[in-house]
C-alpha positions in Angstrom: -2.9 -10.9 11.1 -0.2 -8.3 10.1 -0.6 -9.2 6.5 -4.4 -8.4 6.7 -3.5 -5.0 8.1 -0.8 -4.4 5.5 -3.3 -5.3 2.7 -6.0 -3.0 4.2 -3.4 -0.2 4.5 -2.3 -0.6 0.9 -5.9 -0.5 -0.5 -6.7 2.5 1.7 -3.5 4.4 0.8 -3.8 3.7 -2.9 -7.5 4.7 -2.9 -6.8 7.9 -1.0 -3.9 8.9 -3.2 -5.9 8.1 -6.3 -8.7 10.5 -5.1 -6.1 13.3 -5.2 -4.8 12.0 -8.5 -8.3 12.0 -9.9 -8.9 15.6 -8.9 -5.5 17.0 -9.9 -4.9 15.0 -13.1 -8.2 13.7 -14.3 -10.5 16.7 -13.5 -12.7 14.9 -11.0 -14.8 16.9 -8.6 -13.0 18.1 -5.5 -15.6 16.2 -3.6 -13.5 13.1 -4.3 -11.1 14.5 -1.7 -13.6 13.7 1.1 -13.4 9.9 0.8 -9.8 10.2 -0.2 -8.9 11.8 3.1 -11.0 9.3 5.0 -9.1 6.5 3.1 -5.7 8.0 4.1 -6.8 8.1 7.8 -7.8 4.4 7.5 -4.4 3.7 5.9 -2.5 5.4 8.8 -4.6 3.7 11.4 -4.1 0.3 9.8 -0.4 0.5 10.1 -0.7 1.1 13.9 -2.4 -2.3 14.2 0.6 -4.2 12.7 2.2 -6.5 15.3 5.8 -5.1 15.1 7.5 -3.2 18.0 8.9 -0.4 15.8 7.1 1.8 13.4 10.1 2.0 11.0 10.1 -1.8 10.5 6.4 -1.8 10.0 6.7 0.9 7.3 9.6 -0.9 5.6 7.8 -4.2 5.5 4.6 -2.5 4.3 6.6 -1.1 1.3 6.7 -4.6 -0.3 3.0 -5.1 0.1 2.3 -1.6 -1.2 4.3 -2.2 -4.4 2.3 -5.4 -5.2 -1.0 -3.7 -4.3 -0.1 -0.8 -6.6 0.4 -3.0 -9.5 -2.9 -4.8 -8.8 -4.5 -1.3 -8.8 -2.9 -0.6 -12.1 -4.4 -3.7 -13.6 -7.8 -3.8 -11.9 -8.7 -0.1 -11.7 -6.7 1.6 -14.4 -7.0 -1.2 -16.9 -3.3 -1.4 -17.7 -1.6 -4.8 -17.4 1.7 -4.8 -15.5 4.6 -5.5 -17.9 7.4 -8.1 -17.2 9.6 -5.5 -15.5 6.7 -4.5 -13.2 6.2 -8.1 -12.3 9.9 -8.8 -11.8 10.3 -5.8 -9.5 7.2 -6.7 -7.5 8.3 -10.3 -7.1 11.4 -9.4 -5.1 9.7 -7.0 -2.8 7.6 -9.4 -0.7 10.7 -11.4 0.0 12.4 -8.3 1.5 9.3 -7.5 3.5 9.2 -11.1 4.9 12.8 -10.9 5.9 12.1 -7.6 7.8 9.0 -9.1 9.6 10.2 -12.6 10.3 13.9 -12.2 11.0 15.0 -13.5 14.4 16.0 -10.6 16.6 15.8 -9.5 20.2 14.0 -6.2 19.6 
């Protein structure tokens, strides 16, 4: 279930940050900030639902998911295909996130 929360958090964070990007860099209406702020609240809440005992580990593992989701956003929303270096960099991140989440430890 944690993966679902990570993916939801990634979509919400990217959407929220993009709203600010759109206002500041693309000249969008400041009204874009209203759903952007709501999306960032959903992002933060989603990470509290991850089934890890420590916030720092949840955030670290989330980083790998965020990178992959950011490149999907680049392609799907911004219309720019990730290049081979984007894909190579993103390929190693989920492995690191999986190690953080699934490593055998006491606490």
